[in-house]
N, C-alpha and C positions, 0 to 999 in steps of 0.2 A: 844229521843235518845236511841238507842238500845245498850245494852252492849253485847259484844261478849262472848258467852258461852264457857267455857273451853272444850277442846276436851275430850271425855270420855277416861278414863284410861283403859288400857287393857294389855294383855301380849305382850312382845316385839316381833316384827316380826321375823320370822324364817330367818336364813341366806340364801342368794341366792345361789342355787346350782351351782357348778362349771360347766362350759361348757368344758368337758374333751377334746373333739376333737379340740376345738379352742386353748386350752392351749398347747396340745401336738403337734398339727400339724400346728399351726399358726406361727411358726418361731420366737417365742419369746426367745431371747438369751441375755446373758450378762445383766441380769435384776438388777435394783437397789433394795434397801431394800423395798421401797414402792411398788414395783411390785411383791413381794413375800409374801406368806402366811407363817409366822413364829410364833413359840411359843415365849413367852416372853424371855425364856432362850436363844433360838436360835438368836433372834433379838439382845439381849445384846451382845452375842458372836460376831455376824457378825459386829455390830457397832464398837466394840473394835478392831476387826481384821482390819477393813478398816481404822480406825483412826490411829492405830499403823503404818500401812503401809505407810500412807500419810507422816509421819514424818521420819520413819525409812529408807525408800528407799533413799532419798537424803542424809541422814546422813551417811549411809553405803557407798554410792558411794564417797562422799567427803572425809571421813576418810581414805578409802582404797587408794584413789588417792594421799593423802598426806603422806602415809607411805613411809619410805625410803627403798624401795625394789630395788634389783638389777635387774631391768627389763627395757627393751627398752621402751621408752616413749609411743609409740603407743600401745604396749601390756599392759602397766600399765593402761593407760586411758581406753582401751577397757575392761579390767577386771573390773575396777571400775564401768563403765556404766552397764556392764552385771550383776554384783552383785545387783545394784540398780533395774534393770529391773526384776530380779528374785524375789526380795522382792515385787515389784508391782504386779507381776503375782500371787504370793502366797497370798498376803493380799487383793488384789483387791480394793484399794482406788479409782481407776478409772477402767473402763471396760478393760479387758485384752488386746484387740487389741490396745487401746489407750496407754497402758503401753509399748507395743512394739514400737509404733510409737514415743513415747517420747524418748526411748532409741536410735532409729535410728537417730532422730534429734540431740540428744546429741553427738553421735559419729561424725556427720558431723561438728557440731559447735566447738567441741574440737579439730578438725583437725586430727582425726585418719585416715580418708581417704576422698577423694573428693566425693561430692554428687553423681556424675554420677556412680562412681565405687560402692558406697554403695548400690544404688538403683537398679543396674543392675540385681541382682538375682531375683528381683520381676517379671521379665519376664520369669522365668524358666518354664519348662514344667509342673511341679507340680501345679503351680498356674492355668494353663489352664485346667489341669485335674480337679481341684476343681470346676472351673466355669462350665465346661461342665457337670460334674457329678451332681452338685447341680441343674442345670437347668432340667436335666432328672428326678431327684428326685422330683423337684417341680411339674413337669407334672404328675408323679405317684401319688403324694398327691392330686393334683387338681381333677384328673379324677377318684379317688377312687381305683386305682390299688393297692396301698399299703394296703388298708383295705381288698381288695379282696384276696390278697396273704396272709395277716395275718390270715384271717379266714380259708384259705385253709390249712395252716400249723397247725393251732389249730385243724382242723378236722381230722388230721391223727390219727389212732387208738392209744389211750393211751397218746398221747403227750399233748393234750390240757387240760387234767385233772389236771395237776400239773405245777405250775410255774417253779419248778426246772427242769422238763423235757423240757419245752419250752426253757429255757435258755441254757441248755446243747445241745439241738438239734441245736440251732442257732450257738453255739460254734463249733460243729462238721462241720456244713455246711461251716462256715467261714474258718475254718482251711483247709478244702479240696480245696475250691476255691482259697484261697490265695497261695497255692502251685504252681498254674499255672497262675493265674491272679494277677496283682499287688495288694498289700495290700490296697492301697488307693481306687482302683476301686472296690474291693470286698466290702469294708465297705460302699462305696457310693451306690453300688447296693442294699445292704441289709438293709441299714439304714431306708428307708421309710417303709419297711415291719416290721422292729422291732418297729418303732413308731406306726404303725397300730396295732400290737399285744399289745403293751403297752396301747394304747387307749381302746382296747377291755377289757383288764384286769382291767384297772382303772374304766371303766364304770360299770363293774360287781361289783367291790368293792363298788362303790357308790350306785348302786341299792340295794345291800344286806346290806348296813349300816355298812360295815367294816371300812369305813372312814367317817369323817364329810361331810355334804352336800357341804360345801364351802372349801373343802380341795384343796391343791395345788398338782396336779398330776405330776408336774415336780420335786417334792421332795420325791417321792416314792423310797424306797430301791429296790423294784423289778425292777423299771425302770433303776436305776443306775447299778444293777447287769446285766441286759439284755444288756445294751449298752456298758458297760465295757467289758463284755464277747465278744461282737462283735469286739471291737477294739483290745483287747489283743489276742483274738483267731486268728485274722489276722496276728499279729506279730509272733505268734508261728507257724502258718501254713506256713508262708512265708519262714521259714528256710528249709522246707522239700526238695526243689529242688533248683538247682543253679539259675534258672530263677524266683524263687518265690519272690525275693526282691533285689533291687539294691546293698545292701551291700554284698550279696552273690557273685554277679558277680565281684565286686571290689576285695573282699578278695580272691576269687578263682584265678583271673588273677594275682594278686600280688604274691601269693604263688607259682603259677606255674612258673612265671617269675624268682623268686628268687631261686627255688629249681630245676627247669628243669624237674619236674615230673608233668604229667597231672593228674588231678582229674576228673575221668569220672562222668557222670550223675548218674550212679548206685552207685558208691562209695560215692558220696556226700549224696545220699538218705539213704544209710546204716548208715553213720555217724550221719545224722540229725534225722532219725526216732525215736530212743530212747529218744533223747532230746525233740522232739516235743511231744511224747506220755507222758513222765513223766511231762513235763510242763503243758500239758493240764489237767492231773489229778490234779496237784497242783492248777491250775486255778479254776477248778470246786469246789474243796474242800474249798480253802481259800476264794473264791468269796462269797460263801454262809455263811461262818463264819463272814466275815466282812460286808456283805451287805445282811443280812438275809431278804428274801421277807416277806412282811406283811402277806401274806397268802400262804399256801403251796398247798392245794388242792382247785381246782376251781369246786365247786359243780354245777351240772346242766348245765355244759358248752355245752353239745351236743345239747340240745334244743335251747339254746341261739344262738349258731353258726348256726344251721339249719335255724332258723327264719331269721337271718340277711343275710344269703346267698340267701335265697329265695327272700328276699326283694330287693336284689341287681339286680336280673334279669340277662339278657344276656348282654354281653359286647357291648358298643356303639362304634361308629366310632372313637371317641377321644381316648378311651381306646386302641383300636386296633392299632391306629397310634402310640400311646406312646410305646406300646410293640414292634412295628416294629423298631422304633428309638432305643429303649433299646437293642433289639436283634442284630441289626446291630453293635452297639457299642461293645457289649460283644463279638461277633464273631471276629471283627477286633482286639480287645484286645487279644483274644485267639490264633489267627493265628500264631504269632511268637512262642508261647509256643508249639503248635502242631508241628511246623516245627522243633523245637529243639528236641522234643521227637522222631521224626522219622529220622532226619538227623543229630542231634547234633548241638551244638552251633557254630561249625566251618563250617557248610554246607552253600552253596551259598543261598539256599532258606531262611534259618534263617536270615542270614546277610541282605539280600535284604528286607525282611519283617520288621525286627527289626529297620532298618534304616529309613524306610518310614512310618511305622505305629507307630509313636510316640504316647505314651499314652495320652498326652495332646491334640494333634491334633485330635486323634480319638474321644476323649470326646467332644470337641467342634463341630466336624463334626456330631456326633450323635445327639447332642443337636440342631444343626441347622435344622435337619430333622423335628423337631417339629414345626418349623415355615414355613415348605414347605408342609407337608402332610395335606391335607384339611379335615375339618369336614363338611363344606358346600361350595362347589365350586362356586355356584351362588353368594353367598355373600362374597366370597374370605375369608372365615374364616378358619384359620389354627388351629392346635391342641393346640397351646400355643400363647399367646400374649406377647409382651415385658413387659407390665404391670405385667403379671404373673411372668415372668422371673426376673424382677427387685426385686422381693421379696426374692430372695435367700439370704443366710447368708453371706453377704459381710464382716461381722466382723470376721468370721472364716478365710476367705481368707486373710484378712489383717494380722490376727494373725500369720498364718503359713508363710506368706511372710516375716514378721519380723524375724521369726525363721530361715528361709533360709539365710537372710541377716547376722545374727549373726554367723551362721555356716560358711559362706563364709569368714567373717572377722577373725574368729578364725584360719582358715587355712592360709589366705593370710598374716596376721600379724605375723604368727609364734607362736602365743600364745598357741595353742594346743600342738605344738611340745615342747615348753618350759615347759608346764605343765607335759608332759609325761616324758621327759628326766630328769627334776628336781626331779620328784617323784621317778623315778627308781634309781637315785643316792642316794637320801636321805633315801630311804627305804631299801637300801643294798640288792638289788635283785641279787642273785648269781646263782640260779639253775632253771631248767625248771619248777618246781612246783610254785615257787614264781613268775617267769615271767608270767606263765599262769594266776595265780590269779590276778596279777597286770594288765595284758592286758585286762582281762574280766571286772574288776572293772572300769578301766579307760575308756573303751569303753562305758560302761553303763552311767558313769558320764557325758561324753562328749555328748552322745546321748540325755541326759535329757535337755540340753540347746540348742541343734541344731538338725538337721535331722539325722536319722540313716545312711543315705548315706554319709553325711559329716563325721560322726563319724568313719565309716569304712575307708573312704579315708584318714583320718588323723592318726588314731591309727595304722592300719596295717603297713603302711610304717615306723612307729617308732619301732614297735615290731620286724620286720624281721631283720633289721641291728643290733638291740640290741642283738638278739639271735646269729646272725652270729659272732658278736664281742666277745661273750662269748663262742663260740664253741658249741652252743646248737641248736638242730634241731628246725627250726622255725615252723614246721607244727602244732604242738599242740597249742602253744601260739597264732599263727596267726589265726588259725581256731576258737579258743576261742574268740578272739577279734572280728572276723567277726560275729559270732553268737550273741555275747553280744551287738553288735551295734544295733541289732533289738530289744533289751530288755529295751528300755527306756519307762517305764510305768507311771512315776509320773506326768508329766506336759503335757498340751495340745500341746505345741510346740515340744514335743519329737518326735512324728511321725504324719504324716498326718491323720491317722485313729484316733488317740487320739483327734486331733483338730476337726474332723468331729463329733464325738460323744459328745464332750464337747459343740460344737456349737448348739446342740439340746436344751441346757438349762436344761436337765434332770440329769446331772452329776455335782454336785457342785465341785469346785476346791479342797476343803478340802477332800472330799470323794475320788477323783481321786488320790490325793497325799498319803492319808493314805493307800489306796489299792495298789497303784503303788509301794510304797517303799518296801512293803512286797514281791511283785513279783520281784522287782529288786534284792533283796537279795537272794531269793530262786532260781531265774534264774541263777545267778552267781554260786551258789553252785552246781546246776545241770550241768551246762556247764563244770566247772572245774573237776567234778567227772566223767562225762560220756564221754566227747569228747576224752580224752587221751586213754580210753579203746577202743572206736570204731575206732579210727585212727589206733591203733595197730591191731585190728581185720581185717581191710581191707588191711593192709600191707603197709600203706603210711609212717609210722614213720621210721626215720632213726635209 
């Protein structure tokens, strides 16, 4: 009888290196603790945060619902549910999309509104924009276009040598595009490239031993800074023109209707430009203070990029088809903006194009081309298969859909108006300065829990009659509210672009909240200090 010899002892095996591209470009989002690489301190914090949220969310909702408040029943219950959902979103005891769905179910079960009315906003154009843009992004990732574009950006003279320059360059590009293309579309277009750049940086950090071999690339500060700059830069750039963001069109129309004074395209840009410029400088400075990249200079990047670009070779048919679909989508997105530049928003051409080239319809139309343009006609192989398309981030789509639902309910139940009028009465708002501050703060707060479009649609109609009742010119407070509606930076549901970058998994919710609350405060300060001066400069103030 043989006895089994013990295995020879030896040094422990080295940790398995992380597959950076799979982690960053594999669509892993809303991960549980077991799916993340955390330090013992981080794991302890995350476990405590999730456990707290599991019990705190229902407790907060139940206690608030039982408080003897002088509120309409539906408003009272909606507020209680929304508070509970916010706790779920912040603490993440369940994946954030599930937290939103729990809230939607609670609203229907508690009788706040019928199920059909509650779920109707899920068919909004924004949802279809997400679906189409995500499918286009999936094709860019699959066929390597994101990596190709990332290396092209890094190869620009001087840019690729510094992570700081890369992040700032992305912010500038995002701001400029967002002034004419929707914020959502801009971020959806650039997000694959940003992930490709992040993959290149992460691989270089891994190769040079800056991080451990088995590190988690989704928890890099440089990744959070890059993607948050992408999202926040779009919000800032969207202020620059009247067509840059839906809140701009809403606020502009309501102000013109109330005052009888037209705000021209040029006047809007003169007012908005200093706000955008100042906020971008603040974004760049504060972003790096709060999310300081692990490395500043990227040594030897030129050789690294040259080798990888040579290895890529020439574009294949699938890449060309993807660019065709992407280009058609971008052109159709831009056509209404170009029409407004040359003929104004009242021109027949702009009205015609804006009515028919809906952002969501254009996105799904462009995505559909990927299933039509062939890579091998004989085998009937298209540029993308449905198996590929089904890998898009449905969780983010659900997340923002629930945000739209709550925004709609805030308006329809009158809860947003109740919050606004109640706050104005209790805070003793009596002059234009306090009204302006109140308007901006309230718009930011509302936009944190719902879309920026809903925030503008709810707050501006409250502000204008409040000003008129007090004999105050509504221009400054209403413009401040309009701008502030786009400055919801804290939560993934605040804006579609926040949801998109959060959906990558590279921006932890705690980091988004910590960074976003600083920008919320600074954004309000910039708006209330700059907007009154610029309105006086262009001669719109009464």
